[in-house]
C-alpha positions in Angstrom: 0.0 0.0 0.0 2.8 2.4 0.9 4.5 1.6 -2.5 1.3 2.4 -4.4 0.9 5.7 -2.4 4.5 6.7 -3.2 3.9 5.9 -6.9 0.8 8.1 -6.9 2.7 11.0 -5.3 5.5 10.6 -7.9 3.0 10.6 -10.7 1.2 13.7 -9.4 4.6 15.5 -9.0 5.7 14.5 -12.5 2.4 15.7 -13.9 2.6 19.1 -12.2 6.3 19.5 -13.2 5.5 18.6 -16.8 2.6 21.2 -16.9 4.8 23.8 -15.3 7.8 23.2 -17.4 5.7 23.3 -20.6 4.5 26.8 -19.9 6.4 29.2 -22.3 7.9 32.4 -21.1 6.3 34.4 -23.9 5.1 34.1 -27.4 6.7 35.7 -30.5 5.3 36.5 -33.9 8.0 36.1 -36.6 7.5 38.2 -39.7 9.6 37.5 -42.8 7.6 39.3 -45.5 9.5 41.0 -48.3 8.4 43.5 -51.0 11.9 44.1 -52.2 15.3 42.3 -51.9 14.9 38.8 -50.3 17.8 37.7 -48.1 19.1 34.2 -48.6 19.5 34.0 -44.8 15.8 34.2 -44.1 15.3 30.4 -44.1 18.4 29.9 -41.8 17.0 32.6 -39.5 13.6 31.0 -39.2 15.1 27.6 -38.3 17.5 29.3 -35.9 14.7 31.2 -34.1 12.6 28.0 -33.8 15.6 26.3 -32.2 16.2 29.3 -30.0 12.6 29.1 -28.9 13.0 25.5 -27.9 16.2 26.1 -26.0 14.9 29.1 -24.1 11.3 28.0 -23.5 9.3 30.5 -25.6 6.9 30.0 -28.5 7.4 31.4 -32.0 4.8 31.5 -34.7 5.3 32.4 -38.4 3.3 35.2 -39.9 1.6 33.5 -42.8 -1.9 34.8 -43.4 -2.3 38.6 -43.7 -6.1 38.3 -43.6 -6.0 37.4 -39.9 -3.7 40.2 -38.9 -5.6 42.2 -36.3 -5.8 43.3 -32.7 -7.5 40.1 -31.8 -4.8 38.0 -33.5 -1.9 40.0 -32.0 -3.1 39.8 -28.4 -1.6 36.3 -28.0 1.9 37.6 -28.6 4.3 39.6 -26.4 6.8 40.5 -29.2 6.9 40.9 -33.0 10.2 40.0 -34.7 10.9 41.4 -38.2 13.5 39.1 -39.7 15.1 40.6 -42.9 11.8 42.2 -44.0 12.0 44.7 -46.9 9.6 47.2 -48.5 6.0 48.0 -47.6 4.7 44.8 -46.1 1.6 46.1 -44.2 -1.5 48.0 -45.3 -2.8 50.9 -43.2 -5.1 48.7 -41.0 -2.2 46.3 -40.2 0.1 49.2 -39.4 -2.5 50.6 -36.9 -2.7 47.1 -35.3 1.1 47.1 -34.8 1.0 50.5 -33.3 -1.7 49.5 -30.8 0.3 46.3 -30.0 3.4 48.4 -29.0 1.2 51.0 -27.2 -0.2 48.2 -25.1 3.3 47.5 -23.6 4.5 44.8 -26.0 7.8 44.5 -27.9 9.5 44.8 -31.3 12.7 43.2 -32.6 14.2 44.2 -35.9 16.9 42.1 -37.5 19.2 43.5 -40.3 16.9 44.7 -43.1 14.0 45.5 -40.8 15.5 49.0 -41.2 15.0 48.7 -45.0 11.2 48.3 -44.4 8.2 50.7 -44.4 10.0 53.9 -45.1 6.8 55.8 -45.6 5.4 54.8 -42.2 6.7 57.6 -39.9 5.7 55.7 -36.7 7.7 52.6 -37.8 10.8 54.7 -38.6 10.8 55.9 -35.0 10.2 52.4 -33.7 13.3 51.1 -35.5 15.3 54.2 -34.6 17.4 54.7 -37.7 16.8 53.6 -41.3 19.1 51.9 -43.8 20.8 54.1 -46.4 23.4 52.0 -48.2 26.0 49.4 -47.7 29.4 48.5 -49.2 30.5 45.0 -50.2 30.5 42.4 -47.5 33.7 42.7 -45.5 35.4 41.7 -42.3 35.6 44.4 -39.7 36.2 44.9 -36.0 33.3 45.5 -33.7 33.2 47.4 -30.4 30.9 47.1 -27.4 29.4 50.5 -26.7 27.5 49.5 -23.6 28.3 46.2 -21.8 25.5 46.6 -19.3 23.0 45.2 -21.9 23.0 41.4 -21.8 24.1 39.1 -24.6 27.3 40.9 -25.6 29.9 38.6 -24.0 31.0 37.1 -27.3 31.8 40.5 -28.8 34.4 41.4 -26.1 37.9 42.2 -27.2 37.0 44.0 -30.4 35.8 40.9 -32.2 36.3 40.5 -35.9 33.0 39.9 -37.8 32.1 39.5 -41.4 28.8 41.1 -42.5 27.0 43.6 -44.7 27.8 46.8 -42.9 24.8 49.0 -43.1 25.2 52.8 -43.2 22.2 54.5 -41.6 20.4 57.7 -42.0 20.0 60.2 -39.1 18.2 59.2 -35.8 14.5 59.2 -36.3 14.0 59.7 -32.6 16.0 60.7 -29.5 16.9 58.3 -26.7 18.4 55.4 -28.6 20.6 53.3 -26.4 23.6 52.0 -28.5 25.2 48.7 -27.6 27.4 47.7 -30.6 29.4 49.7 -33.2 31.7 48.8 -36.1 35.1 50.4 -36.5 35.2 51.9 -40.0 39.0 52.2 -39.9 39.1 48.4 -40.3 37.1 48.2 -43.6 36.2 50.2 -46.6 32.8 51.8 -46.0 32.5 53.5 -49.4 29.6 52.5 -51.7 27.8 53.8 -54.7 24.6 52.5 -56.3 23.9 54.6 -59.4 23.5 58.2 -58.0 23.2 57.0 -54.4 26.5 57.2 -52.5 27.8 56.2 -49.1 31.1 57.0 -47.3 30.4 55.6 -43.8 29.3 57.2 -40.6 32.6 58.4 -39.3 34.1 57.7 -35.8 30.8 56.3 -34.4 29.0 53.8 -36.6 26.3 52.0 -34.5 24.9 48.6 -35.5 22.7 47.6 -32.6 20.6 49.6 -30.1 17.4 49.5 -28.0 14.9 52.0 -26.7 11.5 52.4 -25.0 9.0 53.7 -27.5 5.3 54.7 -27.4 4.5 52.5 -24.4 6.5 49.4 -25.5 10.1 48.3 -26.2 12.2 48.1 -29.4 15.5 46.3 -30.1 17.4 46.4 -33.4 20.5 44.7 -34.7 22.0 45.3 -38.1 23.8 41.9 -37.9 22.2 38.9 -39.6 22.9 39.2 -43.3 24.9 36.1 -43.6 23.2 32.6 -43.4 26.1 31.5 -41.3 25.2 34.1 -38.6 22.3 32.0 -37.6 24.5 29.1 -36.5 26.9 31.3 -34.6 26.3 31.1 -30.8 27.7 34.7 -30.4 25.1 36.2 -32.7 22.3 34.0 -31.3 23.1 35.0 -27.8 23.0 38.7 -28.8 19.7 38.1 -30.6 18.0 36.3 -27.8 19.0 38.9 -25.3 17.2 41.5 -27.5 14.2 39.3 -27.9 13.9 38.6 -24.2 14.3 42.3 -23.3 11.6 43.3 -25.8 9.2 40.6 -24.9 9.3 41.0 -21.1 8.8 44.8 -20.9 5.8 44.5 -18.6 7.7 42.4 -16.0 
């Protein structure tokens, strides 16, 4: 009888533990829509974020049906992730739904070409913080940590060398951006020209990752993530998850 009782207690404990451990920390909506250049790294990014979700106990859902995109649909999520999006991907009703989502205390994460998205949406430009202007050829360069108080930057210590598509950005769309990573322009050639469009870098301070509070919610952006290989690099994934977690848990 005692053995049966102990087995019942063990079964109840295991059941409670299983239910508790299955509860995700938060739920993320992953948006990969493009209306312009489509990055080769999107597929690798989707797979990496799905694995990141499993490892860190959160749920991630792919945005697949624009018809269901509404306040009611978005209320199940705590953060929206724009993974290498480009161009005008939302209509005006969908844009308003995103605005209300952030205003309700939720989060946004922009990866790489999220800053090459929705230029005509003034609210979104402020959400991202700075918009893409131009980039030179893919090159290896040295990165610097600007603020090591933000989590997920350990792998970039010691002025790490990194190969990427180094975005040059336009001016700040909003004040109060908190910069965490920068690239050293003296270690690569920042000059670029696309027809009449030119770029010569951003000078002594060239930010590539930042975060800020915006319109009631949180926004994190990183310009890294052009290369498919980035999404199997634990240094980048740690950086990315730190931004996702910060943006998703703003109400805590």
